[in-house]
Backbone as JSON, one array per atom type, in Angstrom:
{
  "sequence": "MVTAHLPEYAERVLEVTEQIPRGRVMSYGDIAEYLGEGGPRQVGRVMSQWGGAVAWWRVIHADGSFLAGHEREALARYQREGTPLRPAGSGTYRVDMRKARWAPSIP",
  "N": [[-5.46, 16.19, -1.65], [-7.04, 14.65, -3.44], [-8.4, 15.17, -6.62], [-10.62, 16.76, -9.01], [-10.15, 15.64, -11.46], [-9.66, 12.96, -11.33], [-10.8, 9.59, -11.79], [-13.71, 8.32, -10.09], [-13.31, 5.85, -8.71], [-10.52, 5.8, -8.47], [-10.12, 8.03, -6.81], [-11.29, 7.05, -4.47], [-9.6, 4.89, -3.83], [-7.17, 6.23, -3.38], [-7.92, 7.85, -1.22], [-8.29, 5.92, 0.8], [-5.67, 4.98, 0.95], [-4.35, 7.25, 1.94], [-5.22, 7.18, 4.56], [-3.89, 5.12, 5.83], [-1.95, 4.35, 8.58], [1.34, 5.49, 9.67], [3.96, 3.1, 9.55], [2.31, 0.95, 9.07], [0.54, -1.19, 6.73], [-1.44, -1.95, 3.78], [-2.64, -4.47, 1.6], [-2.96, -4.61, -1.99], [-5.23, -6.09, -2.6], [-6.53, -5.96, -0.12], [-7.4, -3.31, -0.06], [-9.15, -3.23, -2.26], [-11.07, -5.07, -1.35], [-11.99, -3.76, 0.97], [-13.16, -1.51, -0.21], [-15.12, -2.77, -1.6], [-15.19, -3.16, -4.29], [-13.77, -3.69, -7.52], [-10.47, -5.14, -7.85], [-7.26, -6.53, -6.83], [-5.59, -5.91, -9.05], [-6.84, -3.69, -10.22], [-6.6, -1.81, -8.17], [-3.81, -1.69, -8.09], [-3.34, -0.57, -10.59], [-4.46, 1.99, -10.27], [-2.72, 2.94, -8.29], [-0.29, 2.91, -9.71], [-0.74, 4.85, -11.63], [-1.65, 7.19, -10.3], [-0.67, 7.21, -7.71], [1.65, 8.44, -6.76], [1.52, 10.76, -5.21], [0.66, 10.08, -2.73], [1.18, 7.99, 0.22], [2.56, 5.69, -1.17], [4.17, 3.44, -0.64], [2.95, 2.14, 1.41], [1.05, 0.5, 0.38], [0.98, -2.66, -0.72], [2.07, -5.87, -2.08], [0.28, -8.87, -1.24], [1.93, -10.79, -0.13], [3.83, -9.39, 1.19], [5.96, -8.42, -0.24], [8.07, -5.93, -1.74], [7.43, -3.09, -3.88], [8.37, -3.6, -7.14], [11.34, -2.29, -8.47], [11.36, -0.17, -6.79], [12.45, -0.88, -4.43], [14.64, -0.09, -2.73], [14.01, 2.56, -1.94], [11.51, 2.1, -0.75], [12.25, 0.35, 1.36], [13.85, 2.07, 2.92], [11.9, 3.92, 3.74], [10.15, 2.23, 5.16], [11.84, 1.49, 7.26], [12.29, 3.99, 8.48], [9.7, 4.53, 9.36], [9.23, 2.49, 11.11], [8.04, 0.12, 10.32], [7.08, -3.25, 10.66], [9.34, -5.72, 9.62], [10.55, -8.66, 7.88], [13.15, -11.05, 7.34], [13.9, -12.04, 3.98], [15.67, -13.6, 2.7], [18.91, -13.73, 1.1], [19.79, -11.18, 1.92], [17.59, -9.56, 1.61], [14.35, -8.11, 2.34], [10.94, -8.42, 3.51], [7.74, -7.01, 4.17], [6.36, -7.7, 7.3], [3.48, -9.08, 7.23], [1.64, -10.07, 9.09], [2.06, -8.53, 11.35], [2.09, -5.91, 10.42], [-0.14, -5.35, 8.83], [-2.94, -3.31, 8.21], [-6.25, -2.76, 9.16], [-8.85, -0.9, 8.32], [-11.72, 0.68, 9.87], [-15.01, -0.45, 9.07], [-16.73, 1.33, 6.56]],
  "CA": [[-4.84, 15.29, -2.59], [-7.97, 14.2, -4.45], [-8.8, 16.24, -7.52], [-11.8, 16.48, -9.84], [-9.71, 14.97, -12.69], [-9.51, 11.53, -11.09], [-12.02, 8.78, -11.76], [-14.22, 8.13, -8.73], [-12.65, 4.71, -8.08], [-9.16, 6.23, -8.12], [-10.24, 8.9, -5.63], [-11.58, 6.22, -3.3], [-8.38, 4.14, -3.51], [-6.19, 7.16, -2.81], [-8.4, 8.26, 0.1], [-7.96, 4.84, 1.74], [-4.21, 4.98, 1.09], [-3.99, 8.37, 2.81], [-5.6, 6.87, 5.94], [-3.04, 4.08, 6.4], [-1.01, 4.98, 9.51], [2.78, 5.21, 9.57], [4.35, 1.8, 10.07], [1.29, -0.05, 8.74], [0.33, -1.37, 5.3], [-2.57, -2.71, 3.26], [-2.34, -5.03, 0.29], [-3.84, -4.15, -3.06], [-6.49, -6.8, -2.41], [-7.19, -5.42, 1.08], [-8.08, -2.06, -0.41], [-10.29, -3.58, -3.11], [-12.08, -5.69, -0.5], [-12.54, -2.71, 1.82], [-14.03, -0.67, -1.04], [-16.19, -3.59, -2.14], [-15.21, -2.93, -5.73], [-12.49, -3.91, -8.17], [-9.61, -6.19, -7.33], [-5.88, -6.09, -6.65], [-5.03, -5.3, -10.27], [-7.42, -2.36, -10.4], [-5.95, -0.95, -7.18], [-2.45, -1.5, -8.57], [-3.37, 0.38, -11.71], [-4.66, 3.32, -9.69], [-1.49, 3.34, -7.61], [0.75, 3.17, -10.69], [-1.05, 6.07, -12.38], [-1.88, 8.38, -9.48], [-0.25, 6.99, -6.33], [2.89, 9.13, -6.39], [1.28, 11.87, -4.28], [0.27, 9.52, -1.44], [2.17, 7.08, 0.79], [2.47, 4.51, -2.04], [4.88, 2.31, -0.06], [2.07, 1.48, 2.37], [0.17, -0.4, -0.38], [1.94, -3.65, -1.21], [1.6, -7.21, -2.42], [-0.21, -9.61, -0.07], [3.02, -11.57, 0.47], [4.74, -8.47, 1.87], [7.08, -8.02, -1.08], [8.11, -4.52, -2.07], [7.13, -2.71, -5.25], [9.54, -3.81, -8.0], [11.96, -1.07, -8.95], [11.34, 0.85, -5.72], [12.79, -1.6, -3.2], [15.51, 0.68, -1.83], [13.26, 3.68, -1.37], [10.49, 1.56, 0.14], [12.91, -0.14, 2.57], [14.22, 3.24, 3.73], [10.67, 4.47, 4.34], [9.69, 1.28, 6.18], [12.73, 1.58, 8.42], [12.01, 5.27, 9.15], [8.38, 4.48, 9.99], [9.15, 1.39, 12.06], [7.18, -0.94, 9.78], [7.65, -4.57, 10.94], [9.92, -6.41, 8.48], [11.1, -9.99, 8.12], [14.13, -11.41, 6.31], [13.36, -12.81, 2.86], [16.79, -14.29, 2.07], [19.87, -12.98, 0.27], [19.88, -9.8, 2.37], [16.39, -8.79, 1.29], [13.3, -8.1, 3.34], [9.53, -8.26, 3.18], [6.95, -6.5, 5.29], [5.72, -8.76, 8.08], [2.07, -8.76, 7.08], [0.89, -10.37, 10.32], [2.21, -7.44, 12.3], [1.96, -4.57, 9.81], [-1.39, -5.14, 8.07], [-3.9, -2.4, 8.84], [-7.64, -2.98, 8.76], [-9.66, 0.25, 8.74], [-13.11, 0.41, 10.27], [-15.94, -0.54, 7.94], [-17.37, 2.65, 6.39]],
  "C": [[-5.8, 14.96, -3.72], [-8.41, 15.38, -5.3], [-9.99, 15.8, -8.35], [-11.42, 15.71, -11.1], [-9.59, 13.47, -12.52], [-10.84, 10.8, -11.24], [-12.43, 8.52, -10.32], [-13.51, 6.97, -8.02], [-11.23, 5.07, -7.63], [-9.18, 7.12, -6.87], [-10.43, 8.06, -4.37], [-10.33, 5.43, -2.87], [-7.36, 5.05, -2.83], [-6.62, 7.66, -1.44], [-8.1, 7.19, 1.15], [-6.46, 4.84, 2.0], [-3.76, 6.09, 2.04], [-4.31, 8.09, 4.28], [-4.69, 5.85, 6.61], [-2.0, 4.74, 7.3], [0.45, 4.64, 9.2], [3.08, 3.85, 10.19], [3.37, 0.68, 9.79], [1.13, -0.12, 7.23], [-1.01, -2.04, 5.03], [-2.12, -3.3, 1.94], [-3.3, -4.43, -0.72], [-5.22, -4.79, -2.89], [-7.26, -6.33, -1.19], [-7.99, -4.18, 0.73], [-9.31, -2.35, -1.28], [-11.42, -4.19, -2.28], [-12.76, -4.65, 0.39], [-13.52, -1.84, 1.03], [-15.22, -1.45, -1.59], [-16.32, -3.46, -3.65], [-13.82, -3.18, -6.29], [-11.74, -5.07, -7.55], [-8.2, -5.66, -7.2], [-5.29, -5.39, -7.88], [-5.57, -3.9, -10.51], [-6.79, -1.37, -9.41], [-4.51, -0.67, -7.61], [-2.37, -0.51, -9.71], [-3.56, 1.81, -11.21], [-3.36, 3.81, -9.06], [-0.39, 3.67, -8.61], [0.51, 4.48, -11.43], [-1.11, 7.32, -11.51], [-1.34, 8.28, -8.05], [0.99, 7.73, -5.87], [2.72, 10.22, -5.34], [0.83, 11.39, -2.89], [1.37, 8.58, -0.95], [2.1, 5.72, 0.08], [3.12, 3.28, -1.45], [4.04, 1.56, 0.98], [1.04, 0.57, 1.7], [1.08, -1.39, -1.11], [1.26, -4.96, -1.61], [1.22, -7.95, -1.14], [0.87, -10.44, 0.6], [4.05, -10.69, 1.18], [5.91, -8.0, 1.03], [6.93, -6.55, -1.49], [7.78, -4.3, -3.55], [8.41, -2.8, -6.08], [10.04, -2.48, -8.56], [12.04, 0.03, -7.91], [11.77, 0.25, -4.39], [13.63, -0.77, -2.23], [14.77, 1.82, -1.15], [12.21, 3.18, -0.39], [11.12, 1.08, 1.45], [13.3, 1.01, 3.48], [13.0, 3.83, 4.43], [10.14, 3.54, 5.42], [10.54, 1.38, 7.44], [12.49, 2.87, 9.18], [10.69, 5.21, 9.92], [8.25, 3.38, 11.03], [8.21, 0.28, 11.62], [7.82, -2.3, 10.08], [8.09, -5.28, 9.65], [10.37, -7.79, 8.89], [12.1, -10.29, 7.02], [13.48, -12.27, 5.22], [14.48, -13.54, 2.12], [17.65, -13.37, 1.23], [19.93, -11.5, 0.63], [18.69, -8.94, 2.03], [15.36, -8.93, 2.41], [11.93, -8.09, 2.69], [8.86, -7.63, 4.39], [6.33, -7.7, 5.99], [4.22, -8.44, 8.12], [1.25, -9.07, 8.33], [0.93, -9.22, 11.3], [1.88, -6.07, 11.71], [0.62, -4.3, 9.13], [-2.36, -4.29, 8.88], [-5.28, -2.68, 8.29], [-8.47, -1.79, 9.24], [-11.05, -0.19, 9.17], [-13.98, 0.36, 9.02], [-16.66, 0.79, 7.81], [-18.86, 2.59, 6.68]]
}
């Protein structure tokens, strides 16, 4: 997945994203904290520019909300993977971060 055309930080973000197991998620901030660099916005920018080739739905907002504009596709993927969800009102869902959050080993 990682190519020589990506900035180093983007490569690192995408490598972490590729490690997230099915049915689990990390927030943008989780990834930045794990890498010890950048912040949620920087991770979000990487995902918006280069995240289409990885499991983008496994990187979400810290409150468990889905990526705006991709809610239907993300929900279908979460359901297929068995990602823990919780009702968010009006027939919508959020990822249950207490159950679904993944914490990789420290590098």
